N, C-alpha and C positions, 0 to 999 in steps of 0.2 A: 504493500500500500504506499509506504513512504517513498519508495523509488518513483512510483507513478506521480505522486504529488510533487516530488522534487522536479520531475521532468516538466510537468505542467507549469509549475512556478517559474522555471527558467524561461519557458515560452511566454508567459505573461510579462515577466520582467523585460524580455527582449522587445516586446511590442510596446511596453511603456517607454523604454529608452529610445526607441525609434521615433515615437510620437513627440517626445520631448525634444529630440534633436531637430525635428522638422519645425517645431515651434520656437526653437531657440531658448529652451528652458533647461534648468538643471534637473537631472533625473530625480534628485532628492526633494524636489519641490512638489512632488506628487506622492501622496500616501495611499498605499494599497490597503483597502479594508476588505478582508476576505469574508464572503457571506457563507456562514457555516450552517445555515438553517436546515439543510437537507442531509447533513452528514453526521456521523457519530462523534462523540467526544474524542475517541482515539485519532480520527482523521483530523480534527481541529487541533489536537495536541501535536500531531506530526507537522502540520503547517507552522505552528508557533515555534516548534524547535528547528524548522528550516529558516527561521528569521522574519516571520510575519507576526508582529505582536498585536495588531489591530484586527479584531474579529467582530463580524456584524450579525445580529439575529433580528428576525422579523416579529417574533411573539415572545411576550414576557414569560409565559408558562414554560415554553420549551427552552428558552434561554436560562431560566432559573435552574433547571436540572443540569444543563451543560456547564454553567458557571460553577456550580457546587462541585461537579466532577473534576473540574480543572482548576480548583482554587489554589492559590499559593504560587502559580507560575508567573504572574506578572502580566497576564493578558489584559489588554485594554479592550473592554466590550463596548460596542456601539449599538444602540437601538436604532434600526433603520426602517422598521415597518410602522404602519399606522398605530398610534398609541391612544388607547381609551383612558379616560380620566380615572376610571375605577382600577386601573392597573399602575397608576403613576406611583403609588406608595412603594410597591415592589420594584418598579423600574429604577427609581432613584437609588435603591440600595445596590443594584447589581451592574448598572451601566455607568460609563464614564463620559458618555456623550450621547445626547438624543438628536437624531437627524431630522425628526419628523414632527416638529411643532407647527400646527396649521391653524390654531385658534388662540385667542387670548385666554379663553377659559382653561385651556389645556396648560398654557404658560403659567397662569395663576396657580393651578393645582401643583404643578412642578415646584413653584416658588414656596408654596405652603409646606409641602412634604420635605423640601431641602431646608427650610427654615427650622423645622423640627430636629433636624440632624445637624444643623449648623454647617451645612456643606453646599457650596455653590455648585450649580450644574451647567456646563457648557452645552449649548443647544444650537441647532440650525433651524431656520424657518423653512418649511417645505412650501414650495411654490408650484402651482399647477400651471405651468407656462403654456402647455399645449392646449388647455381648456377641455380636456377629455372628461367626460362625466364619470367615468370609472375611476379616475385617479383622485387621490387626496391632495390637499395643498390649498393655500390661500391663493385667490385670484391675484394677478399682477397689480390690478387697480386698488387692491386693499392691502398691498404688502407694506407700504410705508407706515400706515397707521399701526399695523400689527407689530412691526419692528420697533417703532417708537415706543409703544405702550409696553412691550415685553422688555425692552432694554432698561426700563425704569424699575423693574422688579428686582429687589436686592439680592436674590439668591439665584437669579437666571442670568447666564452669561451669553448673550446673543453674539455668536462668533461667525455666522455666515448663513448661506443659503443652500437648499437642496432641491433637486427636482428629479423626476423620473420622465424620461422621454418616451414617446410612443414606440411601440415595436415596429421596426422597419427592416426590410430586406437589405436596403442600401443605407449604411450609416450616414452618408452624406445628407440623406433626407431629414435627419434630426439635427444636423448642425445648427440651424437657426434656433432651436430650442435652447441649446447650450450657450449659444452666443447671447441670446436674450437674457438668460439668467446672469450671465456676467455683467451685461449692461445694467440690469436691475440692481445688482450688488454695487456697481460704481456709482449709480444715481443716488445711493443711500449712504454715501460716504460721510455726509455731514450729520447723521443722526446721532444725538448725544448717547454715550454709553454703549454703543454698538461697535464692536470691534469685528467688522465684516471681512475677515481674512480668508475664510474657507468657502469653497465651492465644491459641494459633494454631488457629483454627476458622472454619469457613464457607467455601463455595465459591460458584461463579457462582449456583447455584440457591437458596442459603439464606443468603448472607452478611449480609443485612439483619438477620435474626433473630439470627445470631451476634453482630453488633455490639450489638444491643439487650440481649444477655445477657452482654456483657462482653469480647468478642474484642478483643485488641490487634493481632492480625495476621489477615488474611483471605487466602486462597490462590485466586486467580482466574485462569482461563485462557480458557475458552470465551467469556465475554462481552467479553474484550479483542480476541480474534482472529477473531471471527465475520465472514464476508464475505470473507476473504482468499482 
């Protein structure tokens, strides 16, 4: 298993490096968040041992079991799926970043639970750039208000934006989505207390285009675990 993951990781890293070179960016400017939602704790451990400390999960309950199984290793766990307010209490205990804040009510609940633990939480605001009804995220037209209000919460650290692009056979078709997220981030540079340095965008099928458009985090699962 580990040999397969190691080979897959080498392929992903090569793709990342090539995309960074095309964009004139340093390879280390992009963080790989490995999506481990479909694999066993052993597979996640193998990837961590191969030098990937950032692992992403979509569901709090599934993540809870995996985090417990791999405790003490120093893994940085990312919540990348839709987060319900009734799951926030547990989420702030096990995750080090939440990528999917899509409403002020959710941000308020994160703030409340983090205040109880005296622990600030880095978050990304999820934006539905494509406007697809099946996708979560705040509409671009409502983004400034959400970022402004969330950034005032004392235990919420707004550090950037996240989006999910539509599924497309040709990655070039979703380039405008990634470009728009970067533009939205740049337009919010003056919002007080918001340190918008992160852009979480791009998955297995399109992360090279996302990197070329400014992604600082890519969320990759399939390409890392194929063949297991």
